[in-house]
C-alpha positions as YAML, in Angstrom:
chain: A
units: angstrom
residues:
- id: 1
  name: MET
  ca: [2.44, -18.48, 20.62]
- id: 2
  name: ALA
  ca: [4.53, -20.21, 17.94]
- id: 3
  name: ASP
  ca: [8.05, -19.10, 17.09]
- id: 4
  name: LYS
  ca: [8.52, -17.23, 13.82]
- id: 5
  name: SER
  ca: [9.97, -19.09, 10.88]
- id: 6
  name: ASP
  ca: [13.29, -18.04, 9.40]
- id: 7
  name: LYS
  ca: [11.45, -16.83, 6.30]
- id: 8
  name: ARG
  ca: [9.13, -14.66, 8.43]
- id: 9
  name: LYS
  ca: [12.08, -13.17, 10.32]
- id: 10
  name: GLU
  ca: [13.80, -12.34, 7.04]
- id: 11
  name: LEU
  ca: [10.61, -10.75, 5.63]
- id: 12
  name: GLU
  ca: [10.15, -8.64, 8.76]
- id: 13
  name: ALA
  ca: [13.77, -7.50, 8.59]
- id: 14
  name: ARG
  ca: [13.37, -6.53, 4.92]
- id: 15
  name: ALA
  ca: [10.11, -4.73, 5.74]
- id: 16
  name: ALA
  ca: [11.83, -2.75, 8.50]
- id: 17
  name: GLU
  ca: [14.71, -1.85, 6.17]
- id: 18
  name: ALA
  ca: [12.23, -0.64, 3.54]
- id: 19
  name: GLY
  ca: [10.34, 1.39, 6.17]
- id: 20
  name: LEU
  ca: [7.19, -0.62, 5.52]
- id: 21
  name: ASP
  ca: [4.31, -0.59, 8.01]
- id: 22
  name: TYR
  ca: [2.11, -3.67, 8.04]
- id: 23
  name: PRO
  ca: [-0.41, -5.34, 10.35]
- id: 24
  name: HIS
  ca: [1.10, -7.92, 12.71]
- id: 25
  name: ASN
  ca: [-1.31, -10.60, 11.50]
- id: 26
  name: ILE
  ca: [-0.50, -10.27, 7.79]
- id: 27
  name: GLY
  ca: [0.34, -13.57, 6.08]
- id: 28
  name: ASP
  ca: [3.83, -14.34, 4.79]
- id: 29
  name: ALA
  ca: [2.76, -14.29, 1.12]
- id: 30
  name: LYS
  ca: [1.06, -10.89, 1.42]
- id: 31
  name: LEU
  ca: [3.95, -9.46, 3.43]
- id: 32
  name: GLU
  ca: [6.40, -10.70, 0.81]
- id: 33
  name: GLU
  ca: [4.37, -8.97, -1.94]
- id: 34
  name: ARG
  ca: [4.38, -5.69, -0.02]
- id: 35
  name: VAL
  ca: [8.09, -5.94, 0.79]
- id: 36
  name: GLU
  ca: [8.98, -6.60, -2.85]
- id: 37
  name: ALA
  ca: [6.82, -3.69, -3.99]
- id: 38
  name: ALA
  ca: [8.41, -1.36, -1.42]
- id: 39
  name: GLU
  ca: [11.91, -2.48, -2.39]
- id: 40
  name: ALA
  ca: [11.14, -1.98, -6.09]
- id: 41
  name: ALA
  ca: [9.73, 1.49, -5.43]
- id: 42
  name: LYS
  ca: [12.75, 2.40, -3.34]
- id: 43
  name: ALA
  ca: [15.14, 1.16, -6.04]
- id: 44
  name: GLN
  ca: [13.20, 3.05, -8.72]
- id: 45
  name: ALA
  ca: [13.34, 6.23, -6.67]
- id: 46
  name: GLY
  ca: [17.12, 6.03, -6.57]
- id: 47
  name: GLY
  ca: [17.24, 4.99, -2.95]
- id: 48
  name: GLY
  ca: [19.25, 1.85, -3.73]
- id: 49
  name: GLN
  ca: [22.88, 1.24, -4.53]
- id: 50
  name: ASP
  ca: [24.54, 1.22, -7.91]
- id: 51
  name: ALA
  ca: [25.68, -1.99, -9.59]
- id: 52
  name: GLY
  ca: [29.09, -1.82, -7.86]
- id: 53
  name: GLY
  ca: [27.43, -2.02, -4.46]
- id: 54
  name: SER
  ca: [28.30, 1.50, -3.40]
- id: 55
  name: THR
  ca: [26.11, 4.50, -2.83]
- id: 56
  name: PRO
  ca: [26.18, 6.96, -5.74]
- id: 57
  name: PRO
  ca: [28.25, 10.10, -5.10]
- id: 58
  name: ALA
  ca: [26.42, 13.19, -3.91]
- id: 59
  name: SER
  ca: [27.13, 14.92, -7.22]
- id: 60
  name: ALA
  ca: [25.30, 12.23, -9.18]
- id: 61
  name: PRO
  ca: [21.94, 13.47, -10.39]
- id: 62
  name: ALA
  ca: [19.13, 11.94, -8.40]
- id: 63
  name: LYS
  ca: [16.41, 10.07, -10.20]
- id: 64
  name: THR
  ca: [13.36, 12.15, -9.45]
- id: 65
  name: SER
  ca: [9.96, 12.01, -10.92]
- id: 66
  name: ALA
  ca: [6.78, 13.65, -9.79]
- id: 67
  name: PRO
  ca: [4.40, 11.23, -8.12]
- id: 68
  name: LYS
  ca: [1.85, 10.05, -10.63]
- id: 69
  name: ALA
  ca: [-1.68, 11.01, -9.70]
- id: 70
  name: PRO
  ca: [-4.02, 8.05, -9.42]
- id: 71
  name: GLU
  ca: [-6.15, 7.62, -12.49]
- id: 72
  name: LEU
  ca: [-9.16, 6.17, -10.68]
- id: 73
  name: VAL
  ca: [-10.39, 6.58, -7.13]
- id: 74
  name: VAL
  ca: [-13.04, 4.84, -5.07]
- id: 75
  name: GLU
  ca: [-15.46, 6.94, -3.04]
- id: 76
  name: VAL
  ca: [-16.97, 5.05, -0.11]
- id: 77
  name: VAL
  ca: [-19.76, 6.27, 2.18]
- id: 78
  name: GLY
  ca: [-20.80, 4.26, 5.22]
- id: 79
  name: PRO
  ca: [-23.58, 4.41, 7.79]
- id: 80
  name: ARG
  ca: [-23.88, 7.15, 10.41]
- id: 81
  name: LYS
  ca: [-22.48, 4.88, 13.15]
- id: 82
  name: GLY
  ca: [-19.57, 3.87, 10.93]
- id: 83
  name: ARG
  ca: [-18.36, 0.60, 9.43]
- id: 84
  name: ARG
  ca: [-14.93, -1.02, 9.07]
- id: 85
  name: ARG
  ca: [-13.96, -2.80, 5.87]
- id: 86
  name: ALA
  ca: [-10.66, -3.39, 4.08]
- id: 87
  name: GLY
  ca: [-8.71, -2.07, 7.07]
- id: 88
  name: ARG
  ca: [-10.43, 1.34, 6.96]
- id: 89
  name: HIS
  ca: [-13.28, 3.14, 8.70]
- id: 90
  name: PHE
  ca: [-16.22, 4.48, 6.69]
- id: 91
  name: GLY
  ca: [-18.89, 6.83, 7.98]
- id: 92
  name: PRO
  ca: [-21.29, 9.38, 6.54]
- id: 93
  name: GLU
  ca: [-18.45, 11.52, 5.13]
- id: 94
  name: PRO
  ca: [-17.09, 10.20, 1.81]
- id: 95
  name: VAL
  ca: [-13.69, 8.49, 1.98]
- id: 96
  name: ILE
  ca: [-11.65, 8.78, -1.23]
- id: 97
  name: ILE
  ca: [-9.14, 5.98, -1.91]
- id: 98
  name: PRO
  ca: [-6.84, 5.71, -4.95]
- id: 99
  name: LEU
  ca: [-7.89, 2.49, -6.69]
- id: 100
  name: ASP
  ca: [-4.31, 1.26, -6.89]
- id: 101
  name: GLU
  ca: [-4.09, 1.26, -3.05]
- id: 102
  name: LEU
  ca: [-6.74, -1.45, -2.79]
- id: 103
  name: THR
  ca: [-6.13, -5.16, -3.26]
- id: 104
  name: GLU
  ca: [-8.62, -7.25, -5.21]
- id: 105
  name: ASP
  ca: [-9.89, -8.67, -1.89]
- id: 106
  name: ASP
  ca: [-10.36, -5.13, -0.51]
- id: 107
  name: LYS
  ca: [-12.33, -4.08, -3.59]
- id: 108
  name: ALA
  ca: [-14.52, -7.18, -3.40]
- id: 109
  name: ALA
  ca: [-15.21, -6.64, 0.32]
- id: 110
  name: LEU
  ca: [-16.20, -3.01, -0.23]
- id: 111
  name: VAL
  ca: [-18.48, -3.71, -3.18]
- id: 112
  name: ALA
  ca: [-20.12, -6.73, -1.51]
- id: 113
  name: ASP
  ca: [-20.97, -4.83, 1.68]
- id: 114
  name: PRO
  ca: [-24.66, -3.82, 1.44]
- id: 115
  name: VAL
  ca: [-24.23, -1.03, 4.01]
- id: 116
  name: LEU
  ca: [-21.54, 0.81, 2.02]
- id: 117
  name: THR
  ca: [-22.08, 2.99, -1.03]
- id: 118
  name: VAL
  ca: [-19.11, 2.49, -3.34]
- id: 119
  name: VAL
  ca: [-18.49, 4.54, -6.50]
- id: 120
  name: THR
  ca: [-15.42, 4.34, -8.74]
- id: 121
  name: ARG
  ca: [-14.64, 7.46, -10.77]
- id: 122
  name: PRO
  ca: [-11.76, 9.31, -12.42]
- id: 123
  name: ALA
  ca: [-9.53, 11.13, -9.94]
- id: 124
  name: ASN
  ca: [-9.91, 14.43, -11.79]
- id: 125
  name: ASP
  ca: [-13.66, 14.47, -10.96]
- id: 126
  name: PHE
  ca: [-12.76, 15.81, -7.51]
...
């Protein structure tokens, strides 16, 4: 097994700091995208430091916002025996996935699979 590059080690350290779970075989580019998204979300949620490099005092109002409900979801139904696609398992019971949780590759894999029934609809239809 090859040693990890310095870039990979740095990405994994950043992922751990951000509390990000990821598959061990994820590529560096994809991991970097996920790490940057997690860091941005953490900074937006007020989990970061202020411009001076210190943690805001406890009396400072926290930046809180209600999680935004997904606007579109994908409903996927698989065969009775089950089927794995896009890192998920699909069987006869519908699986509802917020559209923004799927990558373009995931969406393409789901739609292209002839065994899966895939329907995209507004989240408020459920």
